[in-house]
C-alpha positions, 0 to 999 in steps of 0.5 A: 144571797147568803145570810151575812147578818151583823157583818161589819165590812168596809170598802176594800180595794186592790191596795189591800192586796199589797198588805199581803206578802206574795207567799204565805209564811205561817210562822210569821203570823200564827203566834202573833194571831193567837196571842191577840185572840187570847188578849182580846178575850175571844175564848173567854166564856161568860156565865152571865151571858144570855146566849145559849151555852155550848160546852166541851171539856178537854180530856185532861192531858197528863201534867208530865205530857207533851203534845203528840199527834193523838192530842193534836188530832183530838184538839183539832176536832174539838176546836173546830166544833167550838169555833163554829158554835162561837160563830153561831152565837153560842156562849162557847166554853172549851174548858182546859186543864191538866191531870195530876197523873199520879203514877207518872208524875211520882215516877218522874220526880223519883227519878230526879231524886235518884240522880241525887242519890235519894229516895222519897223515903229520905225526904218523907211524905210531906217534903216529897209532895212539896218537891212534886209541886215544885217540879210542876211549877218548873217543868210541868205542863209543857203541853199548854204552850204547845196547845197555843201553837196548835191554835186551841181556842180554850178559855185559859182564864178557867184552866184547872188542875185535878189537884187544885184546891177546888177540885180537891174539895170536889174529890173529898165531897164525892168520896164522903157522899159515896162512903155515906151511901155505902157505895165505897168500901174497903176489902181484900181483893185481887188487884193489878200490882206493879212491883216496880211502881209499888202500887195497884194500877187500873185496868187502863194502865195495864198494857197487854203484849205477847211474851215468850214464856213457858208452859209447864205441866206438873203432876200433883199426887201419885198413881191413879189419883194424880192430876196434871195441871199446866201453868205459865207461872210455876212460882205461884204453885207455892200458894195453891190451896186447891185443884179445880175440875168441872163438876160434870167431868167424868174423868175426875168425879171420883176425886172431887172431895178428896185431897192431894199432896202439893209438891215441894210443900208437903201440904195437902189441898182439896180437889173441888168441882167448879163450873168455871173450869173448862173441861175441854182446855188442857187436862181439864184440871186447874191449880187454884191460887186465890191470892195471886189470880183473879179467877182463882180468887173467885173460885176460892171465895165460892169454896171457902179456900184459904188465901196464901200470899207467896210474894211481897210487894217487890214480887219476891218469894216470902214462903220459908224454904229453899225459894225464900228471897228469890225474885219471882222469875228466879223462883220460877226457874228454881221451882221447875228445876226442883219439880223436874228433879222429883219427876213431877214435870210431865211436859214443858213448852218453850217458847210459849207465846201468851198475852201478859200484862205490863205496867204502862208506865215502867213496862214491868210485868204485872203481878195479880196480888191479893191486897186490902184496897178501897173499892167503889160498888159500881152496880147501881152507878153502872146501871144508871150509866147504861140506862142514860144511853138506852133511854136516849138521854145521852147519844153515842156517835157513831151509834155502833159503838153503843154495843161496846159501851153496854158490854162494858157497863153491864158487866162492870166489876167493882172499881179499885180506887186506892193507890199506894202512892204519895202524890195524889188525893189522899183518901179522907179516912182516919183510923182510931186506936180502937178500930174506929173508921171515920170518913171526913168531908171537906168541911169537917175536922178530922179526929184528933188525939193519940192513935188516930192516923189517916189512910196512907193511900191516894185515890186512882187518878181516874177518880178525880178525872171522872168528876171533870165535867162538873168539878171544873165548873165549881161543884160542889158549890152551886156556881153560875158556871155550873148552872150555865155550862152543865151538862156539857154539850158534847164529849169528844174523845177516843174510843180507847177510853170509852170504858175507863174515862167516859164510863166513870164520868157518866157514873159520877155525873149522874150520881152527883148531879141528881140524874143529869148526865154529864153530856148530851153526846159522846162523839168518839174518834179513832187513833192516829196511825202512820201512813201505812195504818200501823200503830205509832210506836217508838219501837217501830221508829214511826212516831212523829212529833207534831211540832216538827210538822207545824214548824215545817208546814204550819199549824193549819196544814196539820189541822186540815190533814187531821180533820180530813182523815177523821171519820167517826170511830175509825183510825186515822192514817197520816203521812208527811206527804198529806200534810204537805198537800194541806200546806199547798191548799193553804197556799192556794187559798192565799193566792186566790184571795190575793188575786181577788183583792188585786182585782177589786173583790169587795164585801161592801154593799148588798149583792146585786139582784139575780137578774143583774148577775151572769150565769157564772155568778149565779152558779157559784152563789147557788153552789155556795149556799148548797155548800153551807147547808152541806157543811152544817149537816156534816158538822151536826153529824160529826163527819169531819172528814166529809166536811173537810173534803167537801170544803176542799173541793168546793174551795179549790175546784169550784171557787179557785179553779173555775169561778176565779178563772171564769171571772177574769174575763168579766173583771177585765171589762168595765161596767156593771157586770164587772162590778157585780162580779167583784161583789160576788167574788168578795161574797164567795171568799168571805163565806168560804173563809168563814166556813174554813176558819174552824179548821184552818184558823190562822190563814183564814183570819189573816185573809178574812180581816184583809178582805172585809176590814172587820175585827176578826173572823173568830167572832164573825157570824157563821154563814147561813144558807139563804135558800138561793138555788139556781138549777139552770145556772148550775146546769149551764156551767156544768155544760161549760165545764164539760166542753172545757174539760173535753178540749183540755183532754184533747190538747193534753193527748196531743202534747200541746203545752198548757199555755200554747195558743191554738186557732179555733172556731166555736159553734155555740148556736143553740146552746147556753154557751154563747154568752161564755165564748170569751171565757171558753177561749180564755180557759182553753187558750183558743185564738180567733181564726185567721185567713187560711184557717183549716180545721184539723180536728173537730170536737163536738161536745154537749151540743157545741163544736170546737174546731181546731187548726193544729197544723204542724202540731197534731199527731193524727195517728195518735189522735185516731188511736186515742179515739179508737180506744175510747170508742172500744170502751164505750162500745163495751159499756153499751154491750154490758148495759144492753145485756143486763137490760135484756136479762128478764131475770135480772130485771125481775130482781133488781131494785128500780134505782139500780135499773135506772142507773144502768139505763143512764149508763147505756144512754151515756155510752150511746152518746159517747159512741156518737160523739167519738164516731163523729170525731174520728170522721172529722180527723184529716185523712193520712 
């Protein structure tokens, strides 16, 4: 009654349980299982296959990196998708690889050289690059081994590196194409500059934080014609070339077009009118330093102002005078002191907390700097990337993230792609002795002869990673893999790099692949945070090494915890207690399967016909098929949290806590019903283990192969909903559960031990529960009444009555008090619902479904009142 096409089960017996240890120890199986999967080629994708393709590329981790919780989270989600699709019959490719991480890697190797008393300049460019390759071979890529620990089902035979030969050819090819199409150009613009790394860096490599600084108000000019400006970077005033005011600001209209003396320099600068100035902010006047501020640069371009750079690449003052050679921070203090001495300081505020950009690698404060760089003209590329989502070619999930995507691509500035590094893809442009500029493609020879030299910069790392969805498949060659696996099926990544990486892949994919987007769907997830929802940071002391948790609880426990918290686009809190709870779940799966095997659970042969099954058998098969359908829908909607939660409750609550317990009384008897129960138990565990496998691959592999005798659950068929439903059986078992739950609650309230047996009578006539009396007695530890039986408590539940003799054990006063409390709650609920239903104004406005729910609550309250009243009446007096 579930679809088990192409399964290859063999007969299983209780002897199979003997191969399973009594307790599950993840470390004993995980490493061996993973290597077996790889050796057997389960993760290897075949471009020649006639199966439909399913492709996901790994967001390439840095070659310098190691596995952190963010990686583990993202990889768990991707692996679950890929494993399920593989089981569904797709030719599934999870493309692995690493990013060369230009700045980070160069910094690592430079630190090693520093320990030897050397710098990269001592080696020279060629020798330094060789040293980086040597470092990569010896120390890079630790994360690959850690991915194996997690169970990542990637195709290791296809592992790529953004600096390998094929990807380097792809980079050179697209640079040449963009250059020829006049979408790449060289120009002097303001960039983010790191004075420590000595390179331009991308927006994503700038981390903003609130710093304690100073806000200094300075008077420019004299008397009535003076203007006060405020700045947090007084050192940049040496490069001011104007003061700007809003054109409609009446306070300054008479000054527009005049000149004013710049303090400390003797230079005169114009006062210009520009709509960029906010007249309501501060004094309504701003200093304009085009060479050291991006907004000032734009003002300068509009007004034809000169660009005066006052700092070198180390952020040291280069202007002749008393400040020459000072570091920017030293110069800031010295300049403010000099202005103070001249009586130019109008106000000073310290500390002044404001947002300051820092290099994500070395934490140095970023210096906006005018520099000659290479740029991508993103206008037409960004428009295509936006239109692909607007036209429905690419879907963003969750959909509410679309607005953030459009806000970015619709307002994207030209992209600075050059970096002043030695490690990376060197820009394929040569300069000649007479000003010639030649861009060289991968199959072309660079110009030779005296005076020719190649550009010394390398490309932004994001330039090569933007090609990842197609360069890893062999582009620019028209390979079988490219034809089979492009476009990718889905991209799974964090919302934090939606703009920086995803947008670049969209732009390059649409451009290079003739309008075909790189993927059909972008599934965005949130960030992993600590159990209090706080960002994980070394400074907070709350960073967790996922390997520690995997060592302690197993990889499955970590994976299940992460998947269970993964709501689309929402941050994920995680704590060790939750990982321990997931380990308990793995243990529960282990123990339940071991019990089933010991009692002869089997997958051999077809399932018996429904009429040959008990109500509990039909109930669990009905629920099993409903769960298959529910899980499929949630997978297709990337609802990892909901599908994990659903599988957890189905497996633990319905299969292990109810069906396994209900089946014990049937299994204890010989005959056809016991044989049917063994087959149903085998079926339920078989399907449940397959459903769980994509999230918890190790424990399910061990148990499923033992249960079925088949080769591996990795290549087993994904379960299909057969359509079998039995509403009557579900209702019948729901009634049984209601009776058992109510009596268990009563026993707990009376302080009875879980295993304590109590004599009782069961009145089940007229209900569907008569066939379940043995199971009910077993579940509730109820013995048959003997001579002298006298009921001290009677519990009417769902049409049945359970009368118990608790002589010497029941606290009558406590039971009366408990029931009185329950009765008061039921009467309060009745009063509230009756009041709402008697309110005509409420009924006129409330939706029909809301009114129906209130009527249902009233009916439940009235039933509770009748039940509790009867229980109170049945209690012994005294």
